[in-house]
N, C-alpha and C positions, 0 to 999 in steps of 0.2 A: 503493499500498499501506499511506504513513503517513497516509491521511484517514483507517484502520480500526485499526490495528494500529502503537504505536507498539514502539521496542525500544531500548533503554539499558543497557551492559553496563560492569560497575564491579565490579572485582576477583575477577571470575571469576561474577558472578553478574548474570545478564540477566532485567532489569526490563522484562516484556512488559506492556503495557497493551491494553487494544479501547479504541479512541479515539471509538467514534459515539455518545457520548454523549446527541444530542439525540433519537435513536431507542434509547435502552437497549442500546443495543451489539446489536442486532436482526442477525438473520445474511441479511447480502443475499446477492449476488452475488460485491462487491468484499473481503464479508467473509469469506467462504469462501477467497477466491483469497487475500488475505493472509494469515490462519491456516496456509494449506497454505506458501507464501511463507516464512513467518516459521520452523516447522517445520520445512523443506529447508535454510533458511539457518542456525538453529542447530545442525542434526545436522552442518555442516560448520567450526563455530565451532573454534578452537583457542584450548586456555585456560579452555574454558567449565565450569564446575564445578558450578553450580546455577541452576534458572530460576525465578521467580516470576508469576505468570498471573494479573491482577486485570483491571479495567472501571473505568473512569475512570463520575463520576456516579450519578446514582442506581441501576446496578443492573451485576451483573456483567455478564449478558446476557440479553435476554427472550426468547431461541427466535430460531426462524425470522420472517421481517419478511413482513410481507403480501402484499408485492408476488412472491413467491417462488412463489404458488398461481397467480398468473395467469399467471406463466411457465413452474409445471408443464404448465397447463393448451395452453399456446402450443407450448411447444417438447417435451414431456414426459417421464419422466425424474426428475433432480433438476432439470429447469428452466433449465439452461443451453445456451447454443447449443451443437451439436456434444456433447453432454452422450455418448449412445452411443460416442465415440470415446475421452471422458473416464472411462470407467466398468472395470470389471474388465479390460479390454483393453487400458485406455489406461495403467494402468498394474502392467506385468509383474516388479517386483520384490517386490510384496507382491498382499495381497490386497484390501484395500482401495481403495471407490473415490473419487471426488473429494472426495465431500460425508465420507465418510468419514474421510478422509485428515485434516480438518478436527482432527478429535478425535484418531487413531491416532497423525499423525505427532508429536503432543506423549509420546505412549505411547512412541514407539520413542526418542526421545532417551536418549543412554547415560548423562544427568545426571540426580539427580532434580528434579521438577517439583511445585512448592506451590501452589496454586488456592487464591487469597485473595477471597471469595466475602463479598456482600455483594446487600442490594434484592432483585433476583428472578433465579434462575436455573433457568429453564422451556424444556422439551423439548429445542430441542440445545444451549441455556446448562448446562443440568443435564448435558450429555454429555458437552461440552466441559469441562466442572469434574470429571468422573467421569475423564479421559482422564489426569489429573496423578496423581503417588505420591500427595500428599496434599492435605487440602481443609480450610483453615481457613473457617471461617464464623462470622458474627456470629450472635444468638440469634433475630435475627428475620428472616433472611433466611428467603426462600418460594422452595419448590422442588416440581416437580413435572415428573412423567413426563409432558409435555403433549400429545403427536400424537393420543391416542384423542381429544380433544376435536377436533380434524378430521381425524377418521375416519382416521389414520396409524397406522403402529409405529413403535417407535426403531426409527431407520435410519443411524445416526452413532456405531457401536461399541455403542451402550449397553445392550444387552441381556448381548452378552458381558462388560462391566467391570461392570454392576449385578451379576451372579450371582456376580462373584467378592469381592463386599461384603458380601450379604447374604442373608437366607434366600430360597431359591426361592418361597415361598409370600408376601414381602411383597413380590418384585420382581415378581409376578403382578397382585396387588392394584393397587399403585401403577398398574401401566401398564394395567390394564383401563379402572380409573376415574380417572386424571388426577387424583386430588386432591392438592393444595397440603397440603406440610406445612412447620414451620418448622426452623430450625436445630439447636433442642435435640431435635426429634424426627430430625432426619439423626443425628446425635451419638449419639442412642440405638438406632438403627437400625443403625448401622457404615458410612453416607453420610459424613460426617464426621469427620475427625482432630479437630477442636479448635473450641471455641465461647470466640470473643474478641472485645472491642469493637473494636480495629482491627486485623482480616485482614492485611492488608496489612503493614502495620506486623513483625505477628509474623511471616510468611511470609519476610520479609524477613532479620529478625534469625536464622531458623531455618537460613536459604542462606547469610546470612554463615558462620556457625557451620560448614553443612555443607563449607562452602567453604574454609577451613582445616585440613580432611583430607586424608587420601591421598586423592588422585582416584584413582589405579589401585583402591585398595580400596572406593570407594563404587562407581567404576564395574561392579567385578564383583560387589559385592551386590547391586546392581541388578538386573543378569544373572539369577544365581543364585534371587533373589526372581521376577522375573518368569518362571522356566525352572519355579518351583516348583507356579504355576498350571495347569501344560499337561503334563508330564514325570514317569514315573513315578518309583518311590524310587529305585530302583537308580541312574535317568540322574544325578538330584540331586545323591546321592551322590558317583558318579564325576567331576560337575561340580566338587562342592567342593573335590573334591581336587585338581583340575584349577586353580582359580581358586586358591587358597593356596600348592600350588606355584610358581605364575608370580610368586604377592607377594613369599613368602619370598625374603630376599635383597637382593631388588630396592632399585634408588638411593631412590625414596619411601618404602620398607616401612622401610628403616635411617635413612632421616629422621626417620619419625615416631618411632621409639623412641630417637634421639641428643637429640632438640630437647623429649621427657618426660623424658628422664635431666638434661640441661643447664637445664632449665628454664625453654626458649626457645621462640620462636613459629617454628613449623616454615616451610621454604621448600621449597616442590613443585619441581618439573621437572614438564612438560607432555610 
């Protein structure tokens, strides 16, 4: 795993780096395995407050490794030996197949995930960025829903994630054409949260800021915001009341109030 994805954790912030720089962090079998293993590990990490996801070298992620096409022809499906057993039936706790879980695993983390994107984010790499809560990009980052170039459809959760961010007709145009667009366009369309010269530095700074907040409130906010995409209004109103009721008077919420009143740094319990 370490030859594909590195993880370092400091003060509650996980710095996750794709480290296959010689291949522009393209998605081969080992990279898929490493991404799934990383999100699984982080989901169990005690004291985790935020995650920054980035790529080493010239790119965030160039998308599917060309070697996967030969593997798809040989093994079928996802191009992984034993893939049928690792598809829907292979992940009973949720709906995602193995390739989708490389993205969806980060989406399901209980803490905020910030993708720091530079160079290119094509196809699966673009979908990986969409799995984050926020996306910081450089102005000249190049992005594309690249699957149509290879006669394929977005298959790593991209359709669900794109339609949560931008207009339906924009999603369709990009999916049908595979057109490459830059970071400034991504911001205008709604795919990017912020355009900056150094996305990773700004992402790490924001992650540190988030990590200093009440972790119970951050996690509760993420649950509510995720739910808002899928639930009806009455269910969301009820969930807001339930989340707030659990927070009010809790030790970390009291600490948030006291630290502000006493003008000191908060010390939260996990």
